N, C-alpha and C positions, 0 to 999 in steps of 0.2 A: 055369610053363612056358607058352610061347606056341605054339599050334597054330592055323593058319589055312588056309583054302582059298579061292581066288578063281577063279571060272569066268566067262568072258565069251564070248558069241557075237558073232562079227564078220561083218558083211555089207557088201558094196560094192553100192551101188545107183546106177542111172543110167548112161547111155552116156558114154564118154569124150568130152570136148570139146576141140578144139584152139584155141589162141589164139596170136597173134603176140607174141613178147616179144624184146627185144634180147638178144643174147648177152652173156656176161661181158666180152668184148672191146669191146662196144659198137658193132661195125661190121657186124654181120649180124643178121638176124632169124631166130629158130628157133621151131619149133612147140612149144608147151607142152601136155602131156597133163594134163588135169584130171579128177579123179574125185570123186564124192560118196560120202563114207564115213559110214556109220552104225554106231556102236559101242553095243551094248546087251548087258546081261547081269545076272546076279545073283551074289552071293557070300555065303559064310557064314564068320563068324569064331567060333572057339571059345576061350574063356578057361579053361584048365584050372587049377584051384586045388589040385591034388594028387591022390593016390591015392583018398582017401575023400570027395572033394568031387565034386558032379555037374558043376560047371563052368557057364559062361554061354555061350549061343549068341546071336549077333547076326547079322542078315541085312541086306543092302542091295542097291541097284540102281545100275547105271551106265547112263547114256544120254547120247549126244552125237552130233551130226551136223555135218558141214562139208565144204567143198571143199578138196582137196589137189592139189598138183602135184609136180614133181620136186625142189622145194626143201623140205627136211624142215620140217614145221610145228612151231611151239613146242608144248611139252607142255600138254595139258589134264589136270587132275587132280581126283581125288575123295579125300575124307578121311572115314573112318568110325571111331568109337570103340566100345569094348565093355568092359563090366565096370568102368568108371571108371578103368582103368589101361592099356588097350591102345588104340593108334591104328594104323590101316592106311592108308597113302597109295598111291594108284594113279596113276601118271604115264603118259600115252600120247601118242605123236606118230606121224606117218605121212608117207610120200612115195610118189610114183608112179615107175614106170620107163618106158622108151621104148615098151614093149609095152602099156601101160595097166594093168598090175598095180599093186598097192599093198602096200608093206611097212609093217607096223604094229609099232612099238617100244613095249614095255611094261616099266615098272619098278614093282615092288611093294616097299614099305618097311614093315617091321613094327617098331613101337616098343612097349616094355613098361616100366613104371616105377611110381612111386607115384601118378601121375595120368595122365589121357589127353592132357595137353599136354606131356609130358616129351620130351626129346630123346635118350633112351637107345635108339639104333638096335640092335635085336636081330638083324635079318636083312634082307637085300636080295636080291631075286630079279629077274633080267632075262631077258626072252625076246622073240622076234620071231615074227610070223606073216605069211606071204606070202599074199595073196589075188590069184589070177590074174584077168586081165581077163575 
């Protein structure tokens, strides 16, 4: 059985910066809102081996920083293994809104099989976090 918990603290640092970019139509210039996003956190993975087994606990860290605007960024991701048979992937992307807030998109993927490189997806959990300006 796979049990895992992922906890990450999200912070937005820096003042919004405006820049001129062409619109999608290419005929006008619109202001773009840029934010510096720092994603940091820790997580714990627990590999349960049954009722009478103690299980294995593995800990890890997430740390990334970058500038985002209203165009959703490509995902950055981290991978962690535990107990030789579990892999957890954390995929994160972000975008700003017109008010300078940032929407953070997170996908967690939990794999469990005979080794930690397997492709046996046991669970996927998606959530978003909005960080106001």
